[in-house]
LOFI-102353 format. One record per residue (C-alpha): residue number from 1; residue in three letters; x, y, z. Coordinates in Angstrom, 2 decimals. Each point is the difference from the previous one (the first is absolute). Example, Ala and Ser with C-alpha at 12.3 -4.5 7.8 and 13.67 -1.06 7.14 Angstrom:
% LOFI-102353
k/r/u/v/w
1/ALA/12.30/-4.50/7.80
2/SER/1.37/3.44/-0.66
***
This chain:
% LOFI-102353
k/r/u/v/w
1/MET/-36.79/25.23/101.57
2/PHE/-0.87/-3.27/-1.73
3/LEU/0.21/1.51/-3.48
4/ASN/-1.28/-3.03/-1.93
5/ALA/-3.14/-0.15/2.18
6/ILE/-0.70/3.69/-0.60
7/ILE/0.38/-0.41/-3.77
8/PHE/-2.22/-3.10/0.12
9/GLU/-2.68/1.93/1.89
10/LYS/0.00/2.60/-2.77
11/LEU/-0.30/-2.63/-2.71
12/LYS/-2.85/-1.68/1.87
13/SER/-2.09/3.09/-0.73
14/VAL/1.00/-0.23/-3.69
15/PHE/-0.98/-3.68/-0.03
16/ASN/-3.35/0.67/1.69
17/GLN/-0.85/2.60/-2.66
18/LEU/0.75/-2.54/-2.75
19/ASN/-1.68/-2.94/1.73
20/THR/-3.64/0.94/-0.47
21/VAL/-1.23/-3.22/-1.63
22/SER/0.45/-2.80/2.50
23/GLY/0.35/-0.08/3.76
24/ARG/1.90/-3.26/-0.33
25/TYR/3.27/1.78/-0.81
26/PHE/2.28/0.95/2.87
27/LEU/3.48/1.50/0.21
28/THR/2.67/-1.53/2.26
29/PHE/3.19/1.70/1.19
30/SER/3.49/-1.53/-0.21
31/PRO/1.86/1.16/3.13
32/ILE/3.14/-1.98/-0.82
33/THR/1.52/1.65/-3.03
34/THR/0.53/-2.06/-3.13
35/SER/2.23/1.86/-2.42
36/PHE/0.15/-0.44/-3.76
37/ASN/1.67/1.75/-2.86
38/ASN/-1.46/0.25/-3.48
39/GLN/2.51/-2.55/-1.30
40/ASP/-1.53/-2.60/2.32
41/PHE/-2.95/0.10/-2.42
42/ASN/2.06/-1.06/-3.00
43/PHE/-2.34/-2.99/-0.40
44/LEU/-2.42/2.50/-1.59
45/ASP/2.52/0.81/-2.72
46/THR/-0.73/-2.15/-3.07
47/THR/3.37/0.97/-1.52
48/THR/2.09/-1.41/2.88
49/PRO/3.12/-1.69/-1.46
50/VAL/0.33/-3.75/0.48
51/GLN/2.93/0.37/2.41
52/TYR/-2.23/1.96/2.42
53/LEU/-3.04/-2.32/-0.08
54/SER/1.12/-1.85/3.12
55/ASP/0.04/3.28/1.92
56/ALA/-3.43/0.91/-1.40
57/TYR/-1.48/-3.34/1.14
58/GLU/1.44/0.50/3.48
59/ASN/-1.56/3.46/0.21
60/GLN/-3.38/-1.25/-1.20
61/MET/0.03/-2.82/2.53
62/ALA/0.76/2.42/2.84
63/PHE/-2.78/2.32/-1.17
64/ALA/-2.39/-2.98/-0.17
65/HIS/0.88/-0.89/3.58
66/LEU/-0.90/3.50/1.18
67/ALA/-3.19/0.14/-2.08
68/ASN/-1.28/-3.41/1.10
69/ALA/-0.02/0.67/3.73
70/VAL/-3.27/-0.95/1.72
71/ILE/-0.94/3.06/2.03
72/ARG/-1.22/-0.76/3.52
73/ARG/-0.28/3.54/1.39
74/GLN/-2.31/2.81/-1.08
75/ASP/2.64/2.72/0.43
76/ILE/3.42/-1.62/-0.48
77/TYR/1.59/-1.69/-3.02
78/GLU/2.22/-2.84/1.23
79/LEU/1.80/-2.86/-1.69
80/ASN/-1.20/-3.41/1.15
81/PRO/2.42/-2.73/-1.17
82/ASP/-2.34/-2.75/1.22
83/SER/-2.94/0.97/-2.22
84/SER/-0.12/1.34/-3.54
85/LEU/-2.60/0.65/-2.67
86/PRO/1.17/-2.78/-2.42
87/GLU/0.08/-2.63/2.75
88/ASN/-3.44/0.87/1.33
89/TYR/-1.46/0.43/-3.48
90/LYS/1.19/-3.49/-0.86
91/LYS/-1.52/-1.39/3.24
92/ILE/-3.41/1.31/-1.06
93/PHE/0.24/-1.84/-3.33
94/ASP/1.29/-3.13/1.71
95/HIS/-2.72/-0.27/2.65
96/ALA/-3.11/1.89/-1.12
97/LYS/-3.03/-1.98/-1.20
98/LEU/-1.59/1.27/-3.22
99/ILE/-3.72/0.19/-0.69
100/GLU/-1.03/-3.11/-1.91
101/SER/0.70/0.80/-3.65
102/SER/-2.78/-2.18/-1.46
103/LEU/-3.51/1.51/-0.20
104/SER/-3.06/-1.67/1.50
105/ASP/-3.01/-0.71/-2.23
106/ALA/-1.84/2.91/1.64
107/ASP/2.92/2.37/-0.73
108/LYS/0.19/-1.18/-3.59
109/GLN/-3.74/0.64/-0.54
110/LYS/0.26/3.40/1.66
111/TYR/2.87/0.91/-2.30
112/ARG/-1.89/-1.16/-3.15
113/ASP/-3.13/1.99/0.98
114/ALA/2.01/3.16/0.63
115/LYS/1.86/-0.33/-3.30
116/SER/-3.29/-0.40/-1.90
117/VAL/-1.23/3.32/1.43
118/LEU/3.14/1.79/-1.17
119/TYR/0.93/-1.63/-3.31
120/GLN/-1.52/-1.60/-3.07
121/ASP/0.60/-3.64/-0.88
122/ASP/3.53/0.65/-1.27
123/GLY/0.99/1.12/3.52
124/LEU/1.65/3.18/-1.33
125/THR/-2.71/2.27/-1.45
126/LYS/-1.95/2.02/2.58
127/ALA/-3.65/-0.96/0.46
128/ALA/-2.67/2.66/-0.70
129/ASP/-0.64/0.63/3.73
130/TYR/3.74/0.43/0.65
131/GLU/0.22/2.46/-2.92
132/LYS/-2.88/2.08/1.42
133/TYR/1.63/-0.06/3.44
134/SER/3.30/1.23/-1.45
135/SER/-1.71/2.78/-1.97
136/TYR/-1.97/1.34/2.99
137/LYS/3.07/-0.25/2.23
138/ALA/2.11/2.02/-2.48
139/LYS/-2.69/2.70/-0.25
140/TYR/-0.26/0.31/3.78
141/GLU/3.78/0.14/0.54
142/GLY/0.34/2.63/-2.75
143/LEU/-2.48/2.25/1.80
144/VAL/1.84/-0.51/3.29
145/GLN/3.26/1.15/-1.60
146/ASN/-1.66/3.06/-1.62
147/ILE/-1.49/1.02/3.34
148/GLN/3.40/-0.33/1.67
149/ASP/1.59/2.24/-2.66
150/LEU/-2.67/2.64/0.59
151/SER/0.49/-0.24/3.76
152/ASP/3.71/0.76/-0.48
153/LYS/-0.87/3.07/-2.11
154/ILE/-2.46/1.25/2.61
155/MET/2.55/-0.50/2.78
156/ALA/2.48/2.12/-1.95
157/ASN/-2.66/2.64/-0.76
158/PRO/-3.04/-0.08/2.32
159/ASP/-1.66/2.77/-2.08
160/ASP/-0.12/-2.19/-3.13
161/LYS/-3.81/-0.14/-0.26
162/GLU/-0.01/-1.72/-3.38
163/SER/2.00/-2.95/1.37
164/LEU/-2.19/-0.17/3.10
165/SER/-3.15/-0.15/-2.12
166/LYS/1.50/-2.64/-2.29
167/LYS/1.04/-2.08/2.99
168/GLN/-3.55/0.00/1.41
169/GLU/-1.32/-1.10/-3.39
170/LEU/2.50/-2.85/-0.23
171/GLU/-0.76/-1.17/3.53
172/THR/-3.64/-0.50/-1.05
173/LEU/1.15/-1.99/-3.04
174/GLN/2.34/-1.99/2.25
175/ASN/-2.89/-1.16/2.18
176/ILE/-1.96/-1.07/-3.08
177/ALA/3.05/-1.83/-1.44
178/PHE/0.56/-1.84/3.27
179/ASN/-3.63/-1.13/0.05
180/ASP/0.27/-1.21/-3.62
181/TRP/3.24/-1.87/0.85
182/LEU/-1.57/-1.60/3.04
183/ILE/-3.27/-1.12/-1.68
184/ASP/0.37/-0.15/-3.78
185/GLY/3.66/-0.93/0.27
186/GLU/-0.81/-2.71/2.56
187/ARG/3.01/1.06/2.02
188/ASP/-0.42/-2.37/2.94
189/LYS/-0.48/-3.09/-2.21
190/ILE/3.02/0.76/-2.18
191/GLU/2.29/0.90/2.90
192/ASN/-0.95/-3.13/1.94
193/ALA/0.89/-2.08/-3.07
194/LEU/3.31/1.89/-0.36
195/LYS/0.80/-0.64/3.65
196/ILE/-0.59/-3.77/-0.33
197/VAL/2.11/-0.30/-3.15
198/SER/2.87/2.12/1.34
199/SER/0.03/-1.78/3.36
200/ILE/0.24/-3.50/-1.50
201/SER/2.45/1.18/-2.67
202/GLU/2.14/1.72/2.65
203/ARG/-0.01/-3.13/2.10
204/SER/1.18/-2.17/-2.89
205/ALA/2.61/2.55/-1.01
206/PHE/1.24/0.24/3.60
207/VAL/0.52/-3.76/0.31
208/SER/1.92/0.01/-3.27
209/GLN/2.16/2.98/1.07
210/TRP/0.67/-1.55/3.40
211/ASN/1.19/-3.28/-1.50
212/GLN/2.18/1.76/-2.56
213/GLU/1.52/2.28/2.63
214/TYR/0.66/-2.92/2.34
215/LEU/1.85/-1.98/-2.68
216/LYS/1.97/3.09/-1.02
217/LEU/0.97/0.73/3.58
218/GLN/1.09/-3.58/0.63
219/SER/2.19/-0.08/-3.09
220/GLU/1.56/3.46/0.23
221/ILE/0.64/0.53/3.69
222/SER/3.18/-2.07/-0.11
223/LYS/1.24/1.08/-3.42
224/VAL/0.71/3.70/0.47
225/THR/3.22/0.32/2.00
226/THR/2.69/2.60/0.39
227/VAL/3.29/-0.67/-1.69
228/GLY/2.19/0.82/2.99
229/SER/-1.94/-1.14/3.05
230/ASN/-1.86/-2.93/-1.62
231/ILE/-3.04/0.85/2.13
232/ASP/-3.44/-0.81/-1.43
233/PHE/-2.36/2.94/-0.30
234/LEU/-2.97/1.24/-1.96
235/PRO/1.00/3.18/-1.85
236/VAL/-1.39/3.41/0.92
237/SER/0.38/3.13/-2.09
238/CYS/-1.34/3.53/0.32
239/LEU/-1.23/3.16/-1.68
240/PRO/1.24/2.50/-0.99
241/ASN/2.38/-2.12/-2.01
242/ASP/2.27/3.05/-0.42
243/LEU/0.71/0.16/3.73
244/TYR/3.64/-0.88/-0.62
245/LYS/0.48/3.03/-2.26
246/TYR/1.44/3.16/1.51
247/GLU/-2.06/2.25/-2.28
248/TYR/-3.36/-1.65/0.79
249/SER/-2.35/2.90/0.80
250/GLY/-2.61/-1.78/2.11
251/TRP/1.41/1.08/3.36
252/LYS/-2.02/2.70/1.78
253/LYS/1.50/2.60/2.32
254/ILE/-1.37/1.17/3.36
255/VAL/1.26/2.86/2.20
256/MET/-1.03/0.18/3.66
257/GLU/0.52/3.12/2.12
258/GLU/0.58/0.20/3.76
259/LYS/-3.62/0.26/1.18
260/GLU/-1.14/-2.94/-2.13
261/ILE/3.00/-2.07/1.14
262/ALA/-0.95/0.54/3.65
263/ASP/-3.63/-0.95/-0.67
264/LEU/1.05/-3.12/-1.91
265/GLU/2.30/-1.05/2.84
266/ASN/-2.88/0.17/2.47
267/SER/-2.18/-1.96/-2.42
268/ALA/2.74/-2.63/-0.50
269/LYS/0.35/-0.46/3.77
270/THR/-3.76/-0.51/0.28
271/SER/-0.29/-2.51/-2.85
272/LEU/3.17/-1.96/0.85
273/THR/-0.16/0.61/3.81
274/ASP/2.59/2.03/1.89
275/ASP/1.95/-3.08/1.09
276/PHE/0.37/-1.31/-3.54
277/TYR/0.89/3.44/-1.35
278/ASN/2.61/0.62/2.69
279/THR/1.57/-3.44/-0.54
280/TYR/0.90/0.93/-3.58
281/ASP/0.50/3.72/0.58
282/SER/3.29/0.67/-1.78
283/SER/1.09/3.23/1.72
284/GLY/-0.94/2.99/2.08
285/LEU/0.18/2.24/-3.05
286/SER/-2.83/2.29/-1.04
287/TYR/-0.52/1.03/-3.60
288/SER/-1.08/3.29/-1.48
289/LYS/-0.70/-1.57/-3.40
290/VAL/-0.05/-3.47/-1.55
291/GLU/0.01/-0.72/-3.74
292/PHE/-0.32/-3.39/-1.67
293/GLU/-1.27/-1.83/-3.06
294/TYR/-2.33/-3.01/0.05
295/ILE/-1.48/-2.60/-2.33
296/PHE/-2.53/-2.84/0.27
297/VAL/1.31/-3.12/-1.76
298/THR/-2.56/-2.61/-1.13
299/VAL/0.93/-3.64/0.68
300/LEU/-0.57/-2.43/-2.92
301/ARG/-0.37/-3.76/0.46
302/ASN/-1.09/-1.86/-3.14
303/TRP/-0.46/-3.19/2.05
304/PHE/-2.32/1.49/2.64
305/LYS/-3.74/0.08/-0.83
306/PRO/-1.82/1.85/2.83
307/ASN/-3.39/-0.68/-1.63
308/LEU/0.52/-3.74/0.49
309/VAL/0.61/0.51/3.72
310/ASN/-2.57/2.74/0.49
311/SER/-2.95/-2.18/-1.06
312/GLN/-2.72/-2.23/1.40
313/PHE/0.62/-3.09/-2.13
314/TRP/2.17/-2.01/2.40
315/ASN/0.30/-1.03/3.63
316/PHE/2.37/-1.73/2.44
317/SER/-1.09/-3.34/1.41
318/ASP/1.87/0.64/3.27
319/GLN/-1.53/3.47/0.51
320/GLN/3.36/1.66/-0.67
321/VAL/-0.36/3.78/-0.03
322/VAL/1.50/1.74/-3.01
323/SER/-0.95/3.52/1.02
324/ASP/-1.69/1.65/2.95
325/GLU/-1.23/3.46/-0.84
326/SER/0.50/1.31/3.53
327/ASP/3.32/-1.64/0.94
328/LEU/3.16/-0.08/-2.13
329/ASN/1.54/-2.61/2.29
330/LYS/-2.59/-2.57/-1.02
331/GLY/0.08/-1.92/-3.24
332/LEU/2.44/-1.05/-2.67
333/LEU/-0.44/3.10/-2.12
334/PRO/-1.66/2.94/1.79
335/SER/1.38/2.54/-2.49
336/TYR/2.64/0.51/-2.67
337/ILE/2.26/2.87/-1.04
338/GLU/-1.12/1.95/-3.08
339/LYS/2.42/2.95/0.07
340/PHE/3.22/1.15/1.64
341/LEU/0.66/3.55/1.12
342/PHE/3.54/1.29/-0.63
343/ILE/1.61/3.34/0.89
344/ARG/3.25/1.57/-1.16
345/ARG/1.96/3.26/0.17
346/VAL/-0.92/0.76/3.58
347/TYR/1.22/3.44/1.02
348/ALA/-0.52/0.79/3.71
349/TYR/1.05/3.48/1.16
350/ASN/0.84/0.51/3.67
351/LYS/-1.70/2.95/1.63
352/ASN/1.58/2.64/2.27
353/VAL/3.37/-0.25/-1.74
354/ASN/2.91/2.40/0.04
355/PRO/2.35/-0.44/-2.97
356/GLU/2.88/1.62/1.90
357/GLU/-0.02/-2.61/2.75
358/ASN/2.33/-2.92/-0.45
359/GLU/-1.03/-2.23/2.87
360/VAL/-1.76/-3.30/-0.42
361/THR/-3.37/0.32/1.72
362/ALA/-1.79/-3.28/-0.68
363/GLU/0.49/-3.67/-0.65
364/GLU/-2.03/-1.70/-2.72
365/LYS/-0.87/-3.66/0.58
366/ILE/-0.33/-1.92/-3.25
367/PRO/-2.95/-2.43/0.24
368/GLN/0.37/-3.74/-0.39
369/THR/0.29/-0.81/-3.66
370/TYR/-0.66/-2.94/-2.26
371/ILE/2.75/-0.31/-2.58
372/PHE/-1.75/-0.81/-3.27
373/ARG/2.84/-2.05/-1.44
374/ASN/0.09/-2.19/3.12
375/ILE/-3.70/-0.76/-0.42
376/ALA/0.81/-1.17/-3.51
377/LYS/2.69/-2.34/1.24
378/ASN/-1.89/-1.67/2.82
379/LEU/-3.75/-0.02/0.48
380/LYS/-0.09/-1.60/3.43
381/THR/2.67/2.01/1.81
382/ILE/-0.40/3.70/-0.66
383/ASP/2.96/2.09/1.09
384/LEU/-0.74/3.09/2.04
385/VAL/2.30/2.94/0.42
386/GLN/-0.44/1.14/3.59
387/PRO/-0.41/3.71/0.81
388/LYS/3.21/1.98/0.06
389/ILE/0.79/3.62/0.80
390/ILE/1.18/2.65/-2.41
391/ARG/0.78/3.52/1.07
392/THR/-1.74/2.79/-1.84
393/SER/0.86/3.66/-0.30
394/LYS/-2.26/2.77/1.17
395/PHE/-0.12/1.51/-3.47
396/LYS/-2.55/-2.18/-1.76
397/MET/-0.48/-3.69/-0.54
398/ILE/-1.17/-1.23/-3.39
399/SER/0.31/-3.37/-1.65
400/GLN/0.69/0.82/-3.67
401/ASN/-0.37/-3.72/-0.70
402/LYS/2.56/-1.06/2.55
403/LEU/-1.88/-2.81/1.75
404/PHE/-1.63/0.49/3.39
405/SER/0.16/3.81/0.02
406/THR/3.79/0.26/0.18
407/PRO/0.70/3.74/0.27
408/VAL/1.46/1.81/-2.97
409/LEU/1.80/2.59/2.17
410/ARG/1.69/-1.94/2.74
411/LYS/3.12/-0.15/2.05
412/VAL/2.93/-2.06/-1.13
413/LYS/-0.63/-3.61/0.96
414/LEU/3.20/-1.61/1.24
415/GLU/0.22/-3.63/0.93
416/ASN/2.66/-2.67/-0.05
417/VAL/-1.34/-2.89/-2.10
418/ILE/2.72/-2.29/1.34
419/THR/-0.46/0.54/3.78
420/ASN/-3.54/1.45/-0.13
421/GLN/1.21/2.59/2.53
422/PRO/-0.92/3.70/-0.36
423/ILE/2.73/2.36/-1.13
424/ILE/0.33/3.46/1.51
425/ASN/-1.60/2.44/-2.39
426/ARG/2.47/2.76/-0.79
427/PHE/-1.64/1.29/-3.15
428/ASP/-3.42/1.22/1.12
429/LYS/0.25/3.50/-1.34
430/ASN/1.68/-0.63/-3.31
431/LEU/-2.57/-1.97/-1.99
432/PHE/-3.18/2.09/0.19
433/ARG/-0.72/2.18/-2.99
434/ARG/-0.14/3.31/1.81
435/LYS/1.58/3.42/-0.52
436/ILE/2.10/-0.16/3.16
437/LEU/3.62/1.14/-0.03
438/PHE/2.55/-2.03/1.92
439/PRO/3.41/1.32/1.01
440/ILE/2.81/-1.18/-2.27
441/PRO/2.35/-2.27/1.95
442/VAL/3.60/1.14/0.36
443/ILE/2.45/-2.73/-1.03
444/ASN/3.51/-0.08/1.35
445/VAL/2.10/-0.48/-3.12
446/VAL/2.64/-1.73/2.08
447/GLU/-2.46/-2.77/0.91
448/GLN/-1.00/-2.57/-2.61
449/LYS/-3.67/0.25/-1.01
450/THR/-1.93/-3.14/1.06
451/LYS/-3.62/1.02/-0.76
452/PHE/-1.35/0.60/-3.48
453/GLN/-3.14/1.04/-1.83
454/PHE/-2.24/-1.58/-2.64
455/SER/-1.71/2.57/-2.23
456/LEU/-2.25/-1.91/-2.40
457/ILE/-2.37/1.12/-2.75
458/PHE/-2.61/-2.26/-1.60
459/LYS/-1.60/0.56/-3.42
460/ASP/-2.18/-1.99/-2.39
461/GLU/1.03/-0.86/-3.56
462/LEU/-1.42/3.30/-1.28
463/GLY/2.06/2.03/2.44
464/ASN/-2.84/0.82/2.41
465/TYR/0.90/0.18/3.69
466/LEU/-1.51/-2.75/2.17
467/THR/-1.65/1.71/2.95
468/ASP/-1.27/-1.63/3.22
469/ILE/1.74/-3.28/-0.86
470/ASN/1.12/-2.09/2.97
471/ILE/3.76/-0.64/-0.09
472/LEU/1.61/-2.69/2.15
473/LEU/3.68/0.03/0.86
474/GLN/1.50/-3.12/1.60
475/SER/3.49/-0.44/1.36
476/SER/1.78/-3.19/-1.03
477/ALA/2.09/0.15/3.18
478/ASP/-2.68/-0.40/2.65
479/GLY/-3.33/-0.07/-1.88
480/SER/-1.11/3.42/1.29
481/THR/-2.87/1.36/-2.09
482/TYR/-0.70/3.67/-0.64
483/SER/-3.21/1.26/-1.64
484/THR/-1.18/3.31/-1.40
485/GLU/-1.76/1.44/-3.07
486/THR/1.02/2.11/-2.95
487/ASP/-0.81/3.71/0.01
488/ASN/-1.53/2.02/-2.84
489/ASP/3.33/-0.14/-1.85
490/GLY/0.20/-3.81/0.26
491/LYS/2.78/0.34/2.57
492/VAL/0.90/-1.69/3.28
493/VAL/2.99/0.68/2.23
494/PHE/1.47/-2.44/2.52
495/ASN/2.46/1.81/2.30
496/ASP/2.72/-1.25/2.35
497/MET/0.17/-3.51/-1.45
498/GLU/2.78/-2.41/0.89
499/LYS/2.48/-1.06/-2.64
500/GLY/-0.95/-3.29/-1.73
501/ASP/-2.30/-1.72/-2.48
502/TYR/-3.70/0.88/-0.21
503/THR/-3.04/-1.15/-1.96
504/ILE/-2.41/2.65/-1.31
505/SER/-3.44/-1.40/-0.84
506/ILE/-3.52/0.97/-1.08
507/GLN/-2.78/-2.46/0.79
508/ARG/-3.78/-0.24/-0.49
509/GLU/-0.46/3.38/-1.63
510/GLU/-3.12/0.44/-2.14
511/LEU/1.51/1.26/-3.21
512/TYR/3.58/-1.21/0.15
513/GLU/1.68/-3.38/-0.13
514/ASP/1.80/-1.38/3.05
515/SER/3.64/1.03/-0.35
516/SER/3.20/-0.63/1.92
517/PHE/3.50/1.50/-0.26
518/ARG/3.23/-0.65/1.90
519/LEU/2.34/2.88/0.87
520/ASN/3.27/0.26/1.86
521/LEU/0.34/2.99/2.31
522/SER/3.58/1.17/0.56
523/GLU/-0.68/3.66/-0.81
524/ASP/-3.03/2.21/-0.47
525/VAL/-2.12/-1.48/-2.79
526/SER/-2.28/1.95/-2.35
527/LYS/-1.76/-2.22/-2.50
528/GLU/-3.02/-0.06/-2.31
529/PHE/-2.13/-3.09/-0.68
530/ILE/-2.46/-0.74/-2.82
531/ILE/-2.97/-2.14/1.11
532/LYS/-2.24/-1.86/-2.46
533/LYS/-3.78/0.28/0.09
534/ARG/-2.10/-3.12/0.48
535/GLN/-1.87/-1.26/-3.07
536/ASN/-3.07/-0.57/2.18
537/PRO/0.56/2.33/2.96
538/TYR/-0.36/-1.43/3.45
539/PHE/-2.54/0.85/2.69
540/ASP/-0.96/-1.52/3.32
541/MET/-3.53/-0.59/1.22
542/ILE/-1.53/-1.30/3.21
543/LEU/-2.96/-2.33/0.38
544/LEU/-2.39/1.93/2.25
545/GLY/-3.02/-2.30/-0.01
546/ALA/-2.47/-2.14/-1.91
547/VAL/-3.56/0.28/-1.28
548/ASN/-1.91/-3.16/0.85
549/TYR/-3.34/-1.46/-1.11
550/ARG/-1.98/-1.71/2.77
551/LEU/-1.97/-3.05/-1.15
552/PRO/-3.55/-0.58/1.31
553/ASN/-1.01/-2.87/2.25
554/LEU/1.06/-3.17/-1.82
555/PRO/-1.09/-2.67/-0.53
556/ASN/-3.57/1.15/-0.53
557/PRO/-1.51/-2.70/-2.24
558/LEU/-3.21/0.32/-1.95
559/PRO/-2.90/-1.63/1.87
560/GLY/-1.51/-3.20/-1.36
561/TYR/2.96/-1.09/-2.13
562/VAL/1.79/-3.34/0.22
563/PHE/3.82/0.00/0.31
564/SER/2.07/-2.59/-1.82
***
C-alpha cells in the first residue's frame, strides 16, 4: 500500500468539507516525502538565543523555498528550481504597464459630480440625499435580519405559529421598506455615485500601492540573506506560530478502519492513476487500522500582495500571460501556495498477524525523501535519498515518530558500517518482547566463556521506566549495529555478544535527549542509565501536500483605459 496516498485521500475529504467558499482552491499531493521535525521551525520562536539565529535563518530559508514553489500540476506538489514565486512576482512588477495614473478632464468632472451627490461642500459631511439613502437602507437591512431570525426559530419548531405570523407581517413591511429605499432613498442615484467615487479612488490607491510595493521589492530582495549559506531570499513564515512547541494542541487525530482504508486506496488509485500509485507503492502490506494526526499550516509572506496581482489595473505590452485559468502550465504565476498539510504520529497496523510467529513476512520500501537540511544548504541541487528496503515483522508496524514508518517491533538490524556487507543474524528470537521461554545454555566450565550479555535498564530523572524507546548498540570492532526497544520495565537484553567495546545510544526520541554511552564487555553487564527529558520535546512530521489558490485569467485590463 502507498500509505501516504491513502492518508492524503482521507484528508482531501476533510479539505473539501472546509473549502466551501471558493472553487479556486485546490489541494496537491506530495508523493516524494519531505520530512521535518518541530525544531526545524525554530524561526518561529521569538526567544531563540543569538547563537542559534544562524540555524533559524537556514530553516526559514528552506521553508521559504518549499512554500514558494510555482505549482504546474493540478494533483501533484513538486519543487521547480527554475521558477519561484518571488522571481515571477518581481517579473510582473518589472514588466507590467500600469493604467495611466493621471485623470482625464472627463474623469475629473465625473468624480466632482459624484462627490457633490454624496457630500456637502466640506467633502466630509453626508449630503441630505445620502443621509436618506443610508436611513432607508438601514431600515430595510434590519427587517431582513429580523426575518432571518424568525426563519431560524420556525425551522427549529415548525409549530411556532406566533413566529410564523410575525414573519409574514415583517415580510410585508420589508417590501414597503425596499420600495421606500428604492424611490425616496434614491438608491440607484446614490449607488452610481458611490461606484464612480470608489472606482477612481481605488485606481489611484492601486497605482500608489503598486509603486510602493515595487520600490520595496527592489530594495529588499537582495538584503535578506541567510547567515550560513549567504543565499538571497524573501522570508516566509507561517501560522500557527506555536508549531515548534511540543505541547501545541492544534493537531487533529484521525483513525481509519480496514473497510475505509480499502475504499480510500481505490479512490487514490483513481485520482492519481494506477501507474502513478504503483510507482510509489511502498510495500505489499495491508493494514487493519491506520491512525495519524494532521494540521493545516498557513503560509505568511509580508512581501506578497495577491490583490496587486489579482487586479485589472495593469497589462503586459508583449502579451505575456501571467495566469491562465484553465492551464497551470501557462503563465508566470498561475497559482500560489496558501497552506501546507502536515501529518505526524502515523500508526499503521498490519492485518492478519500472528504474534507467535517470528518470521519476516514483508519488505517495506521507504519512499524517496527530501532531506530538509539539505534544501537549506543548497537551493539548486536538492539531495534525494533513494528508496531502500527495511524488513518488518509480522506483528504490527507503527511509526511512533520514527521517520518513514520505521516499525516499532522489528527484527534486529545487523549491518557492517565499514564493509556495508550483511552480517548473519544470529539473534532473531532474543530481542522481541514476548513471553517465550528459551532453554538455558549449558556452559562447559572447563572452556573459557567468549560470549556475554548486556542487560540494560533506562529511566528518566524521576525514576520512571522508559518504555518503547529505541536502543542502538554498535560494536567498535567492526561497526555492527544492533537495534531493539525497551520493554515495559525499561529493559533491553543483548545476548551472545562478542567481547569488546560498544556504544549504547538513544537518538531522535520524542521526549528524551539524544544520549550515548561507551561500555566495555568482558563479562555479563547489568547497568542502569538515567536519560534526561528534552526541554522542548521532539517530534517528526511529514509534508503531505499543499493548498493552492488559482488566479483568474490575467492580465484582464479594464476596457477603455490608457496604459502608461
